[in-house]
VEXDREN-624282 format. One record per atom (N, C-alpha, C): residue in one letter; x, y, z. Coordinates in Angstrom, 1 decimal. Atoms other than C-alpha are relative to their C-alpha. Example, Ala and Ser with C-alpha at 12.3 -4.5 7.8 and 13.67 -1.06 7.14 Angstrom:
{resn=A, xx=0.9, yy=-1.2, zz=0.0}
{resn=A, xx=12.3, yy=-4.5, zz=7.8}
{resn=A, xx=0.9, yy=1.2, zz=0.0}
{resn=S, xx=-0.9, yy=-1.1, zz=0.0}
{resn=S, xx=13.7, yy=-1.1, zz=7.1}
{resn=S, xx=-0.8, yy=1.1, zz=0.8}
end
This chain:
{resn=M, xx=-0.6, yy=-1.2, zz=-0.4}
{resn=M, xx=-32.7, yy=112.2, zz=33.4}
{resn=M, xx=1.2, yy=-0.4, zz=0.9}
{resn=P, xx=-0.5, yy=-1.0, zz=0.9}
{resn=P, xx=-29.8, yy=113.2, zz=33.2}
{resn=P, xx=0.1, yy=-0.4, zz=-1.5}
{resn=Q, xx=-0.1, yy=0.2, zz=1.5}
{resn=Q, xx=-29.5, yy=113.6, zz=29.5}
{resn=Q, xx=1.3, yy=0.7, zz=-0.4}
{resn=L, xx=-1.2, yy=-0.6, zz=0.5}
{resn=L, xx=-26.1, yy=114.1, zz=27.9}
{resn=L, xx=-0.2, yy=0.1, zz=-1.6}
{resn=I, xx=0.1, yy=-0.4, zz=1.4}
{resn=I, xx=-26.2, yy=115.8, zz=24.4}
{resn=I, xx=1.4, yy=0.3, zz=-0.5}
{resn=F, xx=-1.4, yy=-0.2, zz=0.7}
{resn=F, xx=-23.0, yy=115.5, zz=22.3}
{resn=F, xx=-0.1, yy=0.7, zz=-1.3}
{resn=R, xx=-0.1, yy=-0.7, zz=1.3}
{resn=R, xx=-22.1, yy=117.9, zz=19.6}
{resn=R, xx=1.5, yy=0.0, zz=-0.3}
{resn=G, xx=-1.4, yy=0.0, zz=0.3}
{resn=G, xx=-18.8, yy=117.6, zz=17.7}
{resn=G, xx=0.8, yy=-1.2, zz=0.4}
{resn=V, xx=-0.6, yy=1.2, zz=-0.3}
{resn=V, xx=-18.2, yy=114.1, zz=18.9}
{resn=V, xx=-0.7, yy=-1.1, zz=-0.8}
{resn=P, xx=0.6, yy=0.9, zz=0.9}
{resn=P, xx=-18.8, yy=111.3, zz=16.4}
{resn=P, xx=-0.8, yy=-1.1, zz=0.8}
{resn=A, xx=0.9, yy=0.8, zz=-0.7}
{resn=A, xx=-21.6, yy=109.0, zz=17.4}
{resn=A, xx=0.7, yy=-1.4, zz=0.3}
{resn=E, xx=-0.7, yy=1.2, zz=-0.3}
{resn=E, xx=-19.4, yy=105.9, zz=17.1}
{resn=E, xx=1.0, yy=0.1, zz=1.1}
{resn=A, xx=-0.9, yy=-0.3, zz=-1.1}
{resn=A, xx=-16.9, yy=107.5, zz=19.5}
{resn=A, xx=-0.8, yy=0.0, zz=1.3}
{resn=V, xx=0.8, yy=0.0, zz=-1.3}
{resn=V, xx=-19.7, yy=108.1, zz=22.1}
{resn=V, xx=-0.5, yy=-1.4, zz=0.3}
{resn=R, xx=0.4, yy=1.5, zz=-0.2}
{resn=R, xx=-20.9, yy=104.5, zz=21.6}
{resn=R, xx=1.1, yy=-0.8, zz=0.7}
{resn=A, xx=-1.1, yy=0.7, zz=-0.5}
{resn=A, xx=-17.4, yy=103.3, zz=22.4}
{resn=A, xx=0.2, yy=0.2, zz=1.5}
{resn=I, xx=-0.2, yy=-0.4, zz=-1.4}
{resn=I, xx=-17.3, yy=105.1, zz=25.8}
{resn=I, xx=-1.3, yy=-0.1, zz=0.7}
{resn=S, xx=1.4, yy=-0.1, zz=-0.7}
{resn=S, xx=-21.0, yy=104.8, zz=26.6}
{resn=S, xx=-0.1, yy=-0.8, zz=1.3}
{resn=I, xx=0.2, yy=0.9, zz=-1.2}
{resn=I, xx=-20.9, yy=101.9, zz=29.0}
{resn=I, xx=0.8, yy=0.5, zz=1.2}
{resn=P, xx=-0.8, yy=-0.4, zz=-1.1}
{resn=P, xx=-18.0, yy=103.0, zz=31.2}
{resn=P, xx=-0.4, yy=1.4, zz=0.4}
{resn=L, xx=0.4, yy=-1.3, zz=-0.4}
{resn=L, xx=-19.1, yy=106.6, zz=31.1}
{resn=L, xx=-1.2, yy=0.0, zz=0.8}
{resn=V, xx=1.3, yy=0.0, zz=-0.8}
{resn=V, xx=-22.7, yy=105.9, zz=32.2}
{resn=V, xx=0.2, yy=-0.7, zz=1.3}
{resn=E, xx=-0.2, yy=0.6, zz=-1.3}
{resn=E, xx=-21.6, yy=103.5, zz=34.9}
{resn=E, xx=0.7, yy=0.9, zz=1.0}
{resn=E, xx=-0.6, yy=-0.9, zz=-1.0}
{resn=E, xx=-19.3, yy=106.1, zz=36.4}
{resn=E, xx=-0.9, yy=1.1, zz=0.4}
{resn=V, xx=0.8, yy=-1.1, zz=-0.3}
{resn=V, xx=-21.7, yy=109.0, zz=36.2}
{resn=V, xx=-1.2, yy=-0.4, zz=0.8}
{resn=A, xx=1.1, yy=0.5, zz=-0.8}
{resn=A, xx=-24.5, yy=106.9, zz=37.6}
{resn=A, xx=0.5, yy=-0.2, zz=1.5}
{resn=A, xx=-0.5, yy=0.1, zz=-1.3}
{resn=A, xx=-22.3, yy=106.1, zz=40.5}
{resn=A, xx=0.1, yy=1.3, zz=0.7}
{resn=I, xx=-0.2, yy=-1.3, zz=-0.6}
{resn=I, xx=-21.5, yy=109.7, zz=41.1}
{resn=I, xx=-1.3, yy=0.6, zz=0.3}
{resn=C, xx=1.3, yy=-0.5, zz=-0.3}
{resn=C, xx=-25.2, yy=110.6, zz=40.9}
{resn=C, xx=-0.8, yy=-0.8, zz=1.0}
{resn=Q, xx=0.7, yy=1.0, zz=-0.9}
{resn=Q, xx=-26.2, yy=107.6, zz=43.1}
{resn=Q, xx=-1.3, yy=-0.3, zz=-0.7}
{resn=C, xx=1.2, yy=0.4, zz=0.6}
{resn=C, xx=-28.8, yy=106.5, zz=40.6}
{resn=C, xx=0.4, yy=-1.2, zz=-1.0}
{resn=G, xx=-0.2, yy=1.2, zz=0.9}
{resn=G, xx=-29.3, yy=103.6, zz=38.1}
{resn=G, xx=0.5, yy=0.5, zz=-1.4}
{resn=T, xx=-0.4, yy=-0.4, zz=1.4}
{resn=T, xx=-27.7, yy=103.6, zz=34.6}
{resn=T, xx=-1.1, yy=0.3, zz=-0.9}
{resn=D, xx=1.1, yy=-0.2, zz=0.9}
{resn=D, xx=-31.1, yy=103.5, zz=33.1}
{resn=D, xx=-0.6, yy=1.3, zz=0.1}
{resn=N, xx=0.5, yy=-1.3, zz=-0.1}
{resn=N, xx=-31.7, yy=107.0, zz=34.2}
{resn=N, xx=0.7, yy=1.0, zz=-1.1}
{resn=F, xx=-0.8, yy=-0.9, zz=0.9}
{resn=F, xx=-29.2, yy=108.4, zz=31.6}
{resn=F, xx=-0.4, yy=-0.3, zz=-1.4}
{resn=T, xx=0.3, yy=0.1, zz=1.5}
{resn=T, xx=-29.8, yy=109.2, zz=27.9}
{resn=T, xx=1.2, yy=0.7, zz=-0.6}
{resn=L, xx=-1.1, yy=-0.6, zz=0.7}
{resn=L, xx=-26.9, yy=109.9, zz=25.6}
{resn=L, xx=-0.5, yy=0.3, zz=-1.5}
{resn=E, xx=0.5, yy=-0.4, zz=1.4}
{resn=E, xx=-27.7, yy=111.7, zz=22.3}
{resn=E, xx=1.1, yy=0.7, zz=-0.7}
{resn=C, xx=-1.0, yy=-0.7, zz=0.8}
{resn=C, xx=-25.4, yy=112.8, zz=19.5}
{resn=C, xx=-0.7, yy=0.8, zz=-1.1}
{resn=L, xx=0.5, yy=-0.9, zz=1.0}
{resn=L, xx=-26.4, yy=115.8, zz=17.4}
{resn=L, xx=1.0, yy=0.1, zz=-1.2}
{resn=H, xx=-0.8, yy=-0.1, zz=1.2}
{resn=H, xx=-25.2, yy=115.9, zz=13.8}
{resn=H, xx=-0.1, yy=1.5, zz=-0.5}
{resn=V, xx=0.1, yy=-1.5, zz=0.4}
{resn=V, xx=-24.3, yy=119.5, zz=12.9}
{resn=V, xx=0.9, yy=0.2, zz=-1.1}
{resn=T, xx=-0.9, yy=-0.5, zz=1.1}
{resn=T, xx=-22.8, yy=121.3, zz=10.0}
{resn=T, xx=0.6, yy=1.3, zz=0.5}
{resn=A, xx=-0.7, yy=-1.2, zz=-0.5}
{resn=A, xx=-20.2, yy=123.9, zz=11.2}
{resn=A, xx=0.5, yy=0.7, zz=-1.2}
{resn=I, xx=-0.5, yy=-0.9, zz=1.0}
{resn=I, xx=-19.3, yy=126.8, zz=9.0}
{resn=I, xx=0.8, yy=1.1, zz=0.6}
{resn=F, xx=-0.9, yy=-1.1, zz=-0.4}
{resn=F, xx=-16.4, yy=129.2, zz=9.5}
{resn=F, xx=0.6, yy=0.7, zz=-1.2}
{resn=D, xx=-0.6, yy=-0.8, zz=1.1}
{resn=D, xx=-15.2, yy=131.9, zz=7.1}
{resn=D, xx=-0.4, yy=-0.6, zz=-1.4}
{resn=G, xx=0.6, yy=0.5, zz=1.3}
{resn=G, xx=-17.5, yy=130.6, zz=4.3}
{resn=G, xx=0.3, yy=-1.4, zz=-0.4}
{resn=K, xx=-0.4, yy=1.3, zz=0.4}
{resn=K, xx=-16.2, yy=127.1, zz=4.5}
{resn=K, xx=-0.6, yy=-1.0, zz=1.1}
{resn=Y, xx=0.4, yy=1.0, zz=-1.0}
{resn=Y, xx=-17.4, yy=123.8, zz=6.2}
{resn=Y, xx=1.2, yy=-0.3, zz=0.8}
{resn=T, xx=-1.1, yy=0.3, zz=-0.9}
{resn=T, xx=-15.4, yy=122.9, zz=9.2}
{resn=T, xx=-0.5, yy=-1.0, zz=1.1}
{resn=D, xx=0.4, yy=1.0, zz=-1.1}
{resn=D, xx=-15.3, yy=120.4, zz=12.1}
{resn=D, xx=-0.6, yy=0.9, zz=1.1}
{resn=S, xx=0.6, yy=-0.6, zz=-1.1}
{resn=S, xx=-17.5, yy=121.3, zz=15.0}
{resn=S, xx=0.9, yy=-0.3, zz=1.3}
{resn=Y, xx=-0.7, yy=0.4, zz=-1.2}
{resn=Y, xx=-15.8, yy=121.6, zz=18.4}
{resn=Y, xx=-0.8, yy=-0.9, zz=0.9}
{resn=A, xx=0.7, yy=0.9, zz=-0.9}
{resn=A, xx=-16.6, yy=119.1, zz=21.1}
{resn=A, xx=-0.8, yy=0.8, zz=1.1}
{resn=F, xx=0.8, yy=-0.7, zz=-1.0}
{resn=F, xx=-19.5, yy=120.4, zz=23.3}
{resn=F, xx=-1.0, yy=-0.9, zz=0.5}
{resn=I, xx=1.0, yy=0.9, zz=-0.6}
{resn=I, xx=-21.6, yy=118.4, zz=25.7}
{resn=I, xx=-0.9, yy=0.8, zz=1.0}
{resn=E, xx=1.0, yy=-0.6, zz=-0.8}
{resn=E, xx=-24.8, yy=119.7, zz=27.3}
{resn=E, xx=-0.5, yy=-1.1, zz=0.9}
{resn=V, xx=0.6, yy=1.0, zz=-0.9}
{resn=V, xx=-25.9, yy=117.9, zz=30.5}
{resn=V, xx=-1.3, yy=0.7, zz=0.5}
{resn=W, xx=1.2, yy=-0.4, zz=-0.5}
{resn=W, xx=-29.6, yy=118.4, zz=31.2}
{resn=W, xx=-0.4, yy=-0.9, zz=1.2}
{resn=W, xx=0.2, yy=0.8, zz=-1.2}
{resn=W, xx=-30.4, yy=117.4, zz=34.8}
{resn=W, xx=-0.7, yy=0.8, zz=1.0}
{resn=F, xx=0.4, yy=-0.7, zz=-1.2}
{resn=F, xx=-31.9, yy=118.2, zz=38.2}
{resn=F, xx=1.2, yy=0.3, zz=0.8}
{resn=E, xx=-1.2, yy=-0.4, zz=-0.8}
{resn=E, xx=-29.3, yy=120.1, zz=40.3}
{resn=E, xx=0.3, yy=-1.0, zz=1.0}
{resn=R, xx=-0.5, yy=0.9, zz=-1.1}
{resn=R, xx=-27.3, yy=117.9, zz=42.6}
{resn=R, xx=1.1, yy=0.6, zz=0.8}
{resn=G, xx=-1.1, yy=-0.7, zz=-0.8}
{resn=G, xx=-24.8, yy=120.5, zz=44.0}
{resn=G, xx=1.3, yy=0.0, zz=-0.7}
{resn=D, xx=-1.3, yy=-0.2, zz=0.6}
{resn=D, xx=-21.4, yy=121.7, zz=43.2}
{resn=D, xx=0.9, yy=-1.3, zz=-0.1}
{resn=E, xx=-0.9, yy=1.2, zz=-0.1}
{resn=E, xx=-19.5, yy=118.6, zz=44.3}
{resn=E, xx=-0.4, yy=-1.0, zz=-1.0}
{resn=V, xx=0.5, yy=1.0, zz=1.0}
{resn=V, xx=-21.6, yy=116.2, zz=42.2}
{resn=V, xx=0.3, yy=0.5, zz=-1.4}
{resn=R, xx=-0.2, yy=-0.6, zz=1.3}
{resn=R, xx=-21.5, yy=118.6, zz=39.2}
{resn=R, xx=1.5, yy=0.0, zz=-0.4}
{resn=D, xx=-1.4, yy=0.0, zz=0.2}
{resn=D, xx=-17.7, yy=118.9, zz=39.5}
{resn=D, xx=0.5, yy=-1.4, zz=-0.4}
{resn=K, xx=-0.4, yy=1.4, zz=0.3}
{resn=K, xx=-17.2, yy=115.1, zz=39.6}
{resn=K, xx=-0.6, yy=-0.5, zz=-1.4}
{resn=M, xx=0.6, yy=0.4, zz=1.2}
{resn=M, xx=-19.6, yy=114.6, zz=36.7}
{resn=M, xx=0.8, yy=0.7, zz=-1.2}
{resn=A, xx=-0.8, yy=-0.6, zz=1.0}
{resn=A, xx=-17.7, yy=117.2, zz=34.6}
{resn=A, xx=1.4, yy=-0.6, zz=-0.2}
{resn=E, xx=-1.3, yy=0.7, zz=0.0}
{resn=E, xx=-14.4, yy=115.6, zz=35.4}
{resn=E, xx=-0.1, yy=-1.3, zz=-0.7}
{resn=A, xx=0.2, yy=1.4, zz=0.7}
{resn=A, xx=-15.7, yy=112.1, zz=34.4}
{resn=A, xx=-0.3, yy=0.1, zz=-1.4}
{resn=I, xx=0.4, yy=-0.1, zz=1.4}
{resn=I, xx=-17.3, yy=113.2, zz=31.2}
{resn=I, xx=1.3, yy=0.5, zz=-0.8}
{resn=D, xx=-1.2, yy=-0.5, zz=0.6}
{resn=D, xx=-14.1, yy=115.2, zz=30.3}
{resn=D, xx=1.0, yy=-1.0, zz=-0.2}
{resn=R, xx=-1.0, yy=1.0, zz=0.1}
{resn=R, xx=-11.8, yy=112.3, zz=31.0}
{resn=R, xx=-0.4, yy=-1.1, zz=-1.1}
{resn=H, xx=0.4, yy=1.0, zz=1.0}
{resn=H, xx=-13.9, yy=109.8, zz=29.0}
{resn=H, xx=0.0, yy=0.5, zz=-1.4}
{resn=V, xx=0.0, yy=-0.6, zz=1.3}
{resn=V, xx=-14.3, yy=112.0, zz=26.0}
{resn=V, xx=1.4, yy=0.3, zz=-0.5}
{resn=R, xx=-1.4, yy=-0.2, zz=0.5}
{resn=R, xx=-10.7, yy=113.1, zz=25.9}
{resn=R, xx=0.9, yy=-1.2, zz=-0.2}
{resn=S, xx=-0.7, yy=1.2, zz=0.2}
{resn=S, xx=-9.6, yy=109.5, zz=26.1}
{resn=S, xx=-0.2, yy=-0.4, zz=-1.5}
{resn=L, xx=0.2, yy=0.3, zz=1.4}
{resn=L, xx=-11.0, yy=109.4, zz=22.5}
{resn=L, xx=1.0, yy=0.7, zz=-0.9}
{resn=G, xx=-1.0, yy=-0.7, zz=0.8}
{resn=G, xx=-8.1, yy=111.6, zz=21.4}
{resn=G, xx=-0.5, yy=1.4, zz=-0.3}
{resn=I, xx=0.6, yy=-1.4, zz=0.2}
{resn=I, xx=-10.3, yy=114.8, zz=21.5}
{resn=I, xx=0.8, yy=0.9, zz=1.0}
{resn=P, xx=-0.9, yy=-0.8, zz=-0.8}
{resn=P, xx=-7.9, yy=117.5, zz=22.8}
{resn=P, xx=-0.7, yy=0.9, zz=1.0}
{resn=E, xx=0.7, yy=-0.9, zz=-1.0}
{resn=E, xx=-10.4, yy=119.8, zz=24.4}
{resn=E, xx=-1.5, yy=-0.1, zz=-0.3}
{resn=L, xx=1.4, yy=0.0, zz=0.1}
{resn=L, xx=-14.1, yy=120.1, zz=25.0}
{resn=L, xx=-0.6, yy=1.0, zz=1.0}
{resn=E, xx=0.8, yy=-0.8, zz=-1.0}
{resn=E, xx=-16.7, yy=122.2, zz=26.8}
{resn=E, xx=-1.2, yy=-0.8, zz=0.4}
{resn=I, xx=1.2, yy=0.6, zz=-0.6}
{resn=I, xx=-19.4, yy=121.0, zz=29.1}
{resn=I, xx=-0.9, yy=1.1, zz=0.6}
{resn=S, xx=1.0, yy=-1.0, zz=-0.7}
{resn=S, xx=-22.5, yy=123.0, zz=30.1}
{resn=S, xx=-1.1, yy=-0.8, zz=0.6}
{resn=F, xx=1.1, yy=0.6, zz=-0.7}
{resn=F, xx=-25.0, yy=122.0, zz=32.7}
{resn=F, xx=-1.2, yy=0.8, zz=0.0}
{resn=Q, xx=1.3, yy=-0.7, zz=0.1}
{resn=Q, xx=-28.6, yy=122.9, zz=32.0}
{resn=Q, xx=-0.9, yy=-0.6, zz=1.0}
{resn=L, xx=0.9, yy=0.4, zz=-1.1}
{resn=L, xx=-31.0, yy=122.8, zz=34.9}
{resn=L, xx=-1.4, yy=-0.2, zz=-0.4}
{resn=R, xx=1.4, yy=0.3, zz=0.2}
{resn=R, xx=-34.4, yy=121.2, zz=34.8}
{resn=R, xx=-0.5, yy=0.2, zz=1.5}
{resn=R, xx=0.7, yy=-0.1, zz=-1.3}
{resn=R, xx=-36.8, yy=122.0, zz=37.7}
{resn=R, xx=-1.0, yy=-1.1, zz=0.0}
{resn=E, xx=1.0, yy=1.1, zz=-0.2}
{resn=E, xx=-38.8, yy=119.1, zz=39.1}
{resn=E, xx=-1.5, yy=0.5, zz=-0.2}
{resn=D, xx=1.5, yy=-0.4, zz=0.1}
{resn=D, xx=-42.0, yy=121.2, zz=39.2}
{resn=D, xx=-0.3, yy=0.4, zz=-1.4}
{resn=N, xx=0.2, yy=-0.3, zz=1.4}
{resn=N, xx=-41.6, yy=122.0, zz=35.5}
{resn=N, xx=0.2, yy=-1.2, zz=-0.9}
{resn=Y, xx=-0.3, yy=1.2, zz=0.8}
{resn=Y, xx=-40.9, yy=118.4, zz=34.4}
{resn=Y, xx=-1.1, yy=-1.0, zz=0.2}
{resn=Y, xx=1.1, yy=1.0, zz=-0.1}
{resn=Y, xx=-43.6, yy=115.9, zz=33.5}
{resn=Y, xx=0.4, yy=-1.3, zz=-0.7}
{resn=M, xx=-0.2, yy=1.4, zz=0.6}
{resn=M, xx=-43.5, yy=112.2, zz=32.9}
{resn=M, xx=-1.5, yy=-0.6, zz=-0.1}
{resn=N, xx=1.3, yy=0.5, zz=0.3}
{resn=N, xx=-46.6, yy=110.7, zz=31.2}
{resn=N, xx=-1.1, yy=0.9, zz=0.5}
{resn=G, xx=1.1, yy=-1.0, zz=-0.3}
{resn=G, xx=-48.6, yy=113.8, zz=31.8}
{resn=G, xx=-0.1, yy=0.4, zz=1.5}
{resn=R, xx=0.0, yy=-0.4, zz=-1.5}
{resn=R, xx=-47.8, yy=114.1, zz=35.6}
{resn=R, xx=1.3, yy=0.6, zz=0.5}
{resn=R, xx=-1.1, yy=-0.7, zz=-0.5}
{resn=R, xx=-45.6, yy=116.4, zz=37.3}
{resn=R, xx=1.0, yy=-0.9, zz=0.8}
{resn=Y, xx=-1.0, yy=0.9, zz=-0.5}
{resn=Y, xx=-42.3, yy=114.8, zz=38.4}
{resn=Y, xx=0.1, yy=0.1, zz=1.5}
{resn=D, xx=-0.2, yy=-0.2, zz=-1.5}
{resn=D, xx=-42.3, yy=116.3, zz=41.9}
{resn=D, xx=-1.3, yy=-0.3, zz=0.8}
{resn=S, xx=1.2, yy=0.4, zz=-0.8}
{resn=S, xx=-45.8, yy=115.1, zz=42.8}
{resn=S, xx=0.0, yy=-1.5, zz=0.4}
end
């Protein structure tokens, strides 16, 4: 945790930025790089009866760390992804609650 889920960004492109991106966001969150998971969803977008490219959208699933950290995370993710030549993207932070999160059958907050 945190988990970054990429849609509309090619997996090879995410791989290319994965090391510097994770190093930067780990520093922002003050945690180890091994806490992060990057996943790429392969989607088929359709508009007006035709297949089309999906727009870049990243979901960040995490435990809330406050506005300042969230803003810095969003800026870092945006900068790294747009360095790939992607002109615009959207980022959405999805909150996990520690009392609803389990690791190996045990509540994370216990």
